[in-house]
C-alpha positions as CSV (number, residue, x, y, z in Angstrom):
1,M,-0.2,-0.2,-0.1
2,R,1.1,3.4,-1.0
3,Y,0.1,6.9,0.3
4,W,-0.5,10.0,-1.4
5,L,-1.1,13.7,-0.8
6,M,-3.8,14.9,-2.9
7,K,-4.6,18.9,-3.5
8,S,-7.9,20.4,-4.4
9,E,-9.0,23.9,-4.1
10,P,-12.0,23.6,-1.4
11,E,-13.9,26.6,-4.0
12,E,-13.6,23.9,-6.6
13,F,-13.8,20.5,-5.0
14,S,-13.7,20.2,-1.2
15,I,-13.6,17.6,1.4
16,D,-17.1,18.0,2.2
17,A,-18.2,17.6,-1.4
18,L,-16.5,14.2,-1.5
19,A,-17.9,13.2,1.1
20,K,-21.3,13.8,-0.3
21,K,-20.5,12.1,-3.4
22,K,-18.6,9.7,-1.8
23,T,-16.7,8.7,-4.7
24,E,-15.3,10.9,-7.6
25,P,-13.0,11.2,-10.5
26,W,-10.1,13.2,-9.7
27,N,-10.0,14.9,-13.2
28,G,-8.0,18.0,-14.5
29,V,-4.8,16.9,-13.7
30,R,-2.6,18.6,-16.4
31,N,1.2,17.9,-15.1
32,Y,3.0,15.3,-16.5
33,Q,4.6,14.3,-13.1
34,A,1.4,14.0,-11.5
35,R,-0.2,12.0,-14.2
36,N,2.8,9.5,-14.2
37,Y,2.1,8.8,-10.3
38,M,-1.5,8.0,-11.3
39,R,-0.8,6.0,-14.3
40,D,2.7,4.2,-12.8
41,D,2.1,4.4,-9.0
42,M,-1.2,4.4,-7.5
43,K,-3.1,1.5,-6.6
44,I,-6.5,0.5,-5.5
45,G,-6.8,0.9,-1.7
46,D,-3.9,3.6,-1.4
47,G,-4.5,6.2,1.2
48,V,-4.9,9.7,0.4
49,L,-4.4,13.0,2.4
50,F,-6.7,15.0,1.1
51,Y,-5.3,18.5,1.2
52,H,-6.9,22.3,0.4
53,S,-4.7,24.7,-1.3
54,N,-5.3,28.3,-2.4
55,C,-7.0,29.3,0.4
56,D,-7.1,31.3,3.8
57,E,-5.7,28.3,5.4
58,P,-4.3,25.6,3.3
59,G,-3.8,22.2,5.1
60,V,-4.8,18.4,5.5
61,V,-8.6,18.2,5.8
62,G,-9.6,14.5,5.3
63,L,-8.4,11.0,4.6
64,A,-9.5,9.5,1.3
65,E,-9.0,6.3,-0.8
66,I,-8.1,5.5,-4.4
67,R,-11.0,3.3,-5.9
68,S,-9.6,2.8,-9.5
69,E,-7.0,2.1,-11.5
70,A,-5.9,5.0,-13.7
71,Y,-7.8,5.5,-17.1
72,P,-8.5,8.5,-19.5
73,D,-9.9,12.0,-18.1
74,P,-12.8,12.5,-20.4
75,T,-12.4,16.4,-19.6
76,Q,-9.2,16.3,-21.9
77,F,-11.8,15.8,-25.0
78,D,-14.5,18.2,-24.4
79,P,-13.9,21.7,-25.9
80,K,-16.2,23.1,-23.0
81,S,-14.2,22.0,-20.4
82,D,-11.7,24.2,-18.5
83,Y,-9.3,21.1,-19.0
84,Y,-9.9,20.4,-22.9
85,D,-6.6,19.8,-24.3
86,A,-6.8,19.7,-28.4
87,G,-3.8,18.1,-28.8
88,S,-4.6,14.7,-26.6
89,K,-6.2,12.2,-29.1
90,R,-8.8,9.6,-28.0
91,E,-6.6,7.0,-29.4
92,E,-3.5,8.3,-27.3
93,P,-5.1,10.2,-24.4
94,R,-2.5,12.4,-22.8
95,W,-4.2,12.9,-19.4
96,L,-5.4,10.5,-16.6
97,L,-7.4,10.1,-13.6
98,V,-8.2,7.7,-10.8
99,E,-11.3,7.8,-8.7
100,V,-11.1,8.9,-5.3
101,G,-13.0,7.7,-2.2
102,Y,-14.0,9.5,1.2
103,K,-12.9,8.0,4.0
104,R,-13.2,10.8,6.9
105,K,-13.0,14.0,7.7
106,L,-10.1,15.1,10.0
107,K,-11.0,16.3,13.6
108,R,-9.3,19.8,12.4
109,T,-7.3,20.9,9.7
110,I,-3.7,20.2,9.8
111,T,-2.1,23.4,8.4
112,L,0.5,24.0,5.9
113,A,2.2,26.2,8.6
114,E,2.2,23.1,10.9
115,L,3.7,20.9,8.7
116,K,6.7,23.4,7.6
117,G,10.0,22.9,9.9
118,K,9.0,19.4,11.5
119,P,12.3,17.4,11.2
120,E,10.0,14.4,10.7
121,L,9.0,15.6,7.6
122,E,12.0,17.2,5.9
123,D,11.4,15.0,2.6
124,L,7.9,15.5,2.0
125,A,7.6,17.5,-1.0
126,L,4.9,19.6,0.4
127,V,7.2,21.6,2.7
128,K,9.8,21.8,-0.2
129,K,10.1,25.4,-1.7
130,G,8.9,25.6,-5.0
131,N,6.8,22.7,-5.3
132,R,3.5,23.1,-6.5
133,L,2.6,19.6,-7.8
134,S,-1.0,18.3,-7.0
135,I,-0.4,15.0,-6.2
136,M,2.7,13.5,-4.3
137,P,3.6,10.6,-2.6
138,V,4.1,10.3,1.3
139,S,6.1,8.0,3.0
140,K,4.4,5.6,5.5
141,K,6.4,7.4,8.6
142,E,5.1,11.0,7.2
143,W,1.6,9.6,6.7
144,D,1.7,8.4,10.3
145,F,3.5,11.7,11.8
146,I,0.7,13.9,9.9
147,L,-2.2,11.9,11.3
148,S,-0.6,12.1,14.7
149,L,-1.0,15.7,14.9
150,E,-4.6,15.8,14.4
């Protein structure tokens, strides 16, 4: 089993929205490294730290799990979608998604400010300067430490 941190802007899709829907396709990823994580490394049952970004208090707000293997993101083919990619072809899709399922909301937000500067998290991509990936791996040790802050 692997562990991941997946970022979403709460104005776009929040942990509460996932709680209502139960399972949701994680569409709109347009970064090759994040796509490669979904394609090559994510497996059904992997753990997800659901992270709210680009908001007043960015941080880990909930737990989810991967519920599907990666498959083509249909938004890349829809000219009306914000995630349309004219260069992507149905026979050779460029972008993929996985389905993410709700597990639970944390008792409180574990903020980015709280995570920064912790020696236990010095290798976590999230706290490294300049990292803007929307999906990143988390070690079991980092996962356990983050959840211990709850």
